[in-house]
N, C-alpha and C positions, 0 to 999 in steps of 0.2 A: 641681644646677646644669646648665643645658642645655649640650650640646656646642656648640663654636663652630668656625667656619671663617673664616680671614682672607682677605678679598678684596684682592689687591694694588692699590696705588694711592697717591695722595698722602696720603690720610687713610684708614688701615686701619680697616675697620669690622667689627664682630662679626656674622657671619651665623650665627645659632643654628640648631640642628637643628629647633627648633619652627617657626621662620619657614620653613625649607625644606620641612618636612613639610606645613604648611598651604598653601604655594604649590603644592606637588606635588598634594595631594589635591583642592584646589578646581579646579586646572587640568585634572587628569586626569579627574575625574568630571563636569566641567561644560564648560569651554572646549574640550576635545578633541572633545566631542560636536558642537559647532558645526562644526568643520572636517570631521568625519566625515560629517555630514549634508549638507554642501555637495557632497561628492564622491560619496556613496554611490549616487546615482541615475544616475551616469554609465555604469558598465560594464553593469549589468543593464537598460539602457533598452529593448533589443529584447525581452527576456523580459517586462518589465512591460507594454509595449505589446501584446504577444501575449496576455498574461493579460487585459487590458482588452477586447481584441477578441473573444476566445473567450467571455468572460463575457457580454458584450452579445449576442453571437450566440446563446448558449444561452438568454438571457432573451427576446430579441425575435425571434429567427429570422433577423435580418440583422446583418451586421457593421458596424463603423464605417468611415466614409470616411477617406481619408488626412488630410484637413484636420482633421476632428473628432478623430482620434486624436492628431494633433500638439497640438491645443489641450488635450486631456485630459492628455497627458503634460506639457505646459508648466505646466498647473495643478498637477500633482503636484510639479513642481520649485519653482514659485513660491509655493505655499500655505505652504511652510516660512517664507518671508519675511513672509507675512501674520500667521502665528502669532508670529513674532519681533516684529513691530510691536506686537501686543497685549501681549506680555510686557514690552516696553520701556515701554509706557504705564502698567503697574501696578507697576513696580519701585520707584518712589518710595514708594508706599503700603506695600509689603511691607517695605522696609528700615527704614522708620520704625517699623513695628509689631513686626516680628520681629527686627530687627537684621540685620547683614550676614551673619554665620555662620548665624543662624537661618533666613534666607531661602534660603541655599544648601541647607541640610539639608531644609527642609520642601518645597521644590519638586522634590525627587528623585522624588516620587510621580508627577509628570507623565511622567517617562521610563519608569517601569514600565507606566503605562497605554498610552503610545504604542507601546512595544515589544510589548506583548501584542496590540494591534490589528494592527500590521503583520505580526507573526509568524504570526498565525492567519488572515490575510486570504485566502490561497489556499484553505485548508481550508474556509472559510466562503463562498468564491466571491464576495467582495465587494471591488471596487475602491474603494468608499467608505471601507473600513477603512484602506486604504493612504493615501488622501488625508487622512483625519481624523488618522491617526497622524503623518503629516508635519506637519500643522497643530499638533498638541500638542507635538511635538519642537521646533517653531519657537517656541512660547510659552516653553518651558524655555530655549532658547538666547537668546531675547530678554532674559530675566531674567538669565541667567548672564553675558552679555557686558557687562552693567552692574555687577552686584553683585560679581563676582569681582575686577575691577581696583579697585573701590571698597574692598572688604575688604582686599586686599593693600596698597593705597596707604595705608590708615589704620593698619595694624599695623606697617608698615615704618618704620625710622628714616630720616631725610631723605636720608642718603648712600647708602641702598640702595633707595630708592623706585623708581628707574628700573629697576634690576636685577630686583627682584621684580615690578614692573609689567609687564615684558615676558615673564615666564615663561608667562602664558596664551597669548601669541601663538606661542610655541614649540610648545605643545600643540595649538593650532589647526592648525599645519602638520603636526604628528604625526598628528592626526586625519585630515587629507586623505591623508597618506601611508598610514595604516592602511587607509583605504577603497580606495586604489589597489592595495595589495598583496593584501588579502583578495578584491578583485574579480577577481583573475587566475583564469583557467579552472582552474588546478591546485588552487585553494583553494575559495572560495565563489562563483566566477564561473560555475558551471553553472546551468542553468535551474531545477533542483529546489531549489537552495539560496538563491534570492534573498530569500524571506521571512526566513530566518535572517540573511542578510547585512544586511537593514534593521533587524532587531530586536536585534542583538548589543550595541547601545549600553547595554543594561541592566547589563552586566558591570562596566564602570568605575564606573558610578553606584552599584552595590551596594557596591563596595569603599569608595567615598567615604562612603556612608551609615554603614558600620560603624566608620569611624575618625575622621572629622572632628568628631563631637560631643564628643570628648575634649579638644578644644582650645578656648581662650577666645574670647570675642567680641571685636570691635574695641574697644581701650581708649578711643579717641576717642568712639565711640558710647556706651560705658558712662559716661564722665564728662560729656560735653557734653550728651547727650540724656537719659540716665537718672540723672545726678547721683549715681552710685554710686562713691564714691572708693575704697572697699575693693576692689570688683571690678576697678576700673581698675588698682590697684597689683598685685593678683594676676596680672592679664593681662600687665602690663608685665614682671613678674618672669619670667613664662613665656617671653616673647618676646625678652628682653634678657639679655646676659651681661656682667659686669664693666662695667656702664654706670650712670651716675648718672641714675636714672629720675626723680629729683626735678625736674631741669631740664626734662625732657620733660613732666611733669605741669604745671609752671608755664606752659609754652608753651601747653598745652591750656586751662589756666584763663584765660590771656590772651585766647585766642580765645573762650572761653565768656563772658567779661565783655563782649567786643565785640558779642556776639550776645544779650546779656541781654534786650534789648527786641525781638528778632526771632525769631519762630517759624519752623519749616521752611516755606520758601516754596512756593507752588503754581507751576505752569508759567506761568500768566498773570501772576502778580506778578513772576516772574523776567524775563519778556519786557518788562515795564513798568519794571523797575529800571534807570535810566539809569547807575547807578554800575558796572554790570557789562556794559554794552552791547558793549564790545570783546571781552570774554571769551565772551559768548553768540555773537557773530558768528563768532569763531574756531572755536568748537565746531561751529557750523553748517557752516562751510566745510570743515573737515578731515573731518567725518563723512560729508558728502555726497561729498566728493572721494574718500574711501576706497572707497566702493562704485561711484561712477561712473567710477573709474579703469579699470574693465573687468576687474578681477581675478575677479569672479564669473562673467563671460562665459568667461574662461579656464578656471575650475574646472568650471563646469557643462558646457561643451561642448568639453573638451580633445580628446576622441576625434575629434570632427568637424573641429576645427581641424587636427589632425595628418593626418587623411585628405585634407582639402583641400590640405594642404601636400605631398601625394604620398608620405607614409610608407606602406609596405605594411600592409594591414589586420592581418595576423597579428602585426606588430611593435608596433602602436599601444599595447596595454595595457602592454607593458614599457617603452616610451618614456615613457608617462604616469607609470608608477610611478617611473621614474628622476627625474622632476621633483620628486617628493616628497622625495627626499634633499636636493635643492637648497633646498627650503622649510625643512627642519629646520636645515641648516647656516647659511642666511641668518638664521634666527631666533636661533640661538646667537651669531652674530657681533653682531647688534643687542643682545642681552641682555648680553653681556660687554663691550661698548664704550660703552654709553649713559652710564655714570657717568664715563667719561673724555672722550668726545666731546660729550655733551649731547644734548638732545632735538631741537633745530633741525637739526643736520647730518644726523641719521638721517631726518627727515621730508623735508627739502629734497632730499637725495641720493636717497632712495627714490622720491619722486614724479617727480623729473627722470629717473631711470633708466627708470621705467615709461613715461613720455611718449615718450622717445627710442625705446624698444623697440616701443611700439605703432605709431609711425610706421614703424619698420623692418619690422613685419609687413606693413603695406600695401605698402610698396615691394617686399618680397621676393615676395609673392603675385602682384604684377603682373608682375614680371620673370622669375618661374620658368618661364613659358611659353617664353621665349627662352634662359634660362640655367638649366640643370637644377640646378646647385649651390645656387641661391637657396632651394630647399625646405629645405635644412639651415640656412640663415640664419634662415628663419621659425621653425624649432624653437628656435634659439638665442635669438631674440627672445622667444618664449614663456617660456623659462627665465629670461631677463633680467627680464621683467615679474614673474614669481613671486618671484625673488630680491630685486628692488627692493622689492616689497610686504612681504616677510617681514622685511627688515632694519629697516624703520621704520614705514611706514603701517599695518601689520597690528596693531600694539599701542600705538604711541605716542599716537594720538588718544584712546584710552580712558584712558591714564595722564594725559594733559594735561587731560582733562575733570575728573579728580579734583583735579589740582594747581591749576587756575585758580580754584577756588571754595572758599569756607569751608563749614563744616558745614551751615549753614542753607540754602545755595543748591545744595549738591552733588546731592541726589536729583533736584531739578527739572532740573538741568543734564544729568544722565544720561538723563532722560526725553526731553529735547529732542534730544540727540545720538543716543540709541538709536533713537528713532522715525524720525528722518531717515535714519539708517543703514539701517533695514529697509525704508522706503519706496523708497529708492534701490536696495536689494538686489532688491526685488520688480520694480521697473521694468526693471532690467537683465535679470533672469532671464526675464521674460515677453516683453520687447520684442526682445532680442538676436537670436533666430532669425529674426524678421521683418525686422529691420534688416539682418542678414546677407544675406537673400534679396534685399532691395531695393537696398542700397548695395554689396553684394559686399565686395571687399577694402578699400574706402574707409571702412567702418564703424569701423575702428580709429583713424582720424584724429580721430574725436569723442573717444575716450578719451585720445588723445595731448594734445589741446588742454586737456582738463580737468586732467590730471595736471600739465602744465607751469604752468597757471594757479594751481593750489593751491601748487605749489612757490614761485612768486613771492610769493603771499600770505603764506606762512609766513616767507619771508625778510624781507618788509617789516614785518609786523605782530607776530608772536608772539615774545616775549622768551624767553631761556633760563631754565629753571626748575630746573636741576640743583643739587642740594645746598642747597636753600632750604626753609625752613619754609613752611607754608600761609599764615601771616601775612605773611611776607616777600614771597611771590609775589603776594598780594592787593594789596600796596602797590606792587609793582614793575610789574605788567602794564600798567596804563593809562599809566603814565609812559613805559615803553619804547615802547608802541604809538604814542603821540603824538610822541615824539622822532624815531622812525624815519619816520613818515609826514609829519612837518613838517620835513623835512631842510633847508629853506631857513633855519631858525632855528638859531642855536647854542644849546648847552645852557644857558649862563648867561643866555640871553635869555628863558628859560621859567620861569614860576612855576606850580608844580603845587599845586593846592588839594585837600586830602583831603576826601572826601565820605562821610559815614556810616561812617567808620573802615574803608572798604573799598578805598581807593586809586582811587576813580573820579574823574572830572573833570566839573566844571561847565563850561558854555559860557564863563563868565567867567574860568575858571582859566588860560587861555592868554593871557598878556599880554606885550607887549614892554616891556623896561625903558625908563625914560624916557631913559636914556643912549643907547639905540640908535635913538631916534626921529629922524626927519628934521627938521632945524631949519627 
């Protein structure tokens, strides 16, 4: 029998050691790498640029101009997002063919290839190896950001789905923090160590590869897509303790029956399916909002932001590393409160906090010329943006993507959300330096507007999904969205018509009762 831990709350749920182990291994060997690779190019930026310049000088006899060097380094930063976009586009095919756990395990080979390229780039005198290595790590992260929350969401019982679903976001913050700490001059922040600094990602992935294959595949995948009842029962027994797994199997079979005539949808069919249009729109808004919130600009260019804020250069790496502790603490707060507070408060509060702090950065950078203490306000605003992001927007959008869709729609939904996430990531990473040069301090007002707009959208449209089955959520979502956006009607004046068993709405499904009509 698996060991169990009781999570305090209204309904005590059994958190087995198997669930914790899988959440840890998938997040440690996959999600953490995303956070690490976001921040790893920050501290060795000077050394990488110097390597590029010296290599080109050795090849061509002339060095790179300042503008060309900036573009080349921006490409090194942003190519990670291009790889992530590619990874997000193929994740649907991979999870359908290899399963959720199978995809996590098989894609570890990408990390070993990328680590080798970046680790030996200086020996080979090849900037191209650094850029290609960053591209391949991006592919792995693009796959991982979708498949890990999908896997954890499907193996978790409904009353622990939020808790387990936010574990990856904690490890994303841990990855950023690890990059900040290892990037200190006392550790791997010296010029001779930057190739090792970039390639050390192979260590957590190796540990994952050794241990994760011993755990079962997603029970929902085994039953609904593979029709393997025996393997499903075995998997549930591994992941549950003192729990009636028969009720859970019946819930999966109910979903399976509702999908009996529906194959796994392509992205195009998902976009054309009117029964899930509100769900798709919500995934689009929260995933674009997550990246255009400006968090990647903060992570990519933290050192520059602190330098502009007037922090002494020798103190910047330590100030940056200190923000990593905030990321982890905020992630833990979100993880341990999501089953009590719900998804909506964490997203609304997180985006609102980021919006206010982004506006605060603009204000403090403008006023610090006249008021010297404002430089510390700008640092506090940076910390506030990071904390607000890690509390909710860092992980809840991936969890929500899993919860709003049933098995047949879920892979395509992750492709849509993931691809938009990475396109936005690339846009911010590539454009932000030029936006900062042209708009100066006012560039953060763009991020403030986006964050506050997403918070308003979540408040108006997205219903609470806490402690609900996938079937309950699929019937609830459209109803809640319409009731909130059509506030001029009372609830008893609405008639909701179920569409394709998915809880969608037809245009004719919103009708006023005859008793409420004007005589």
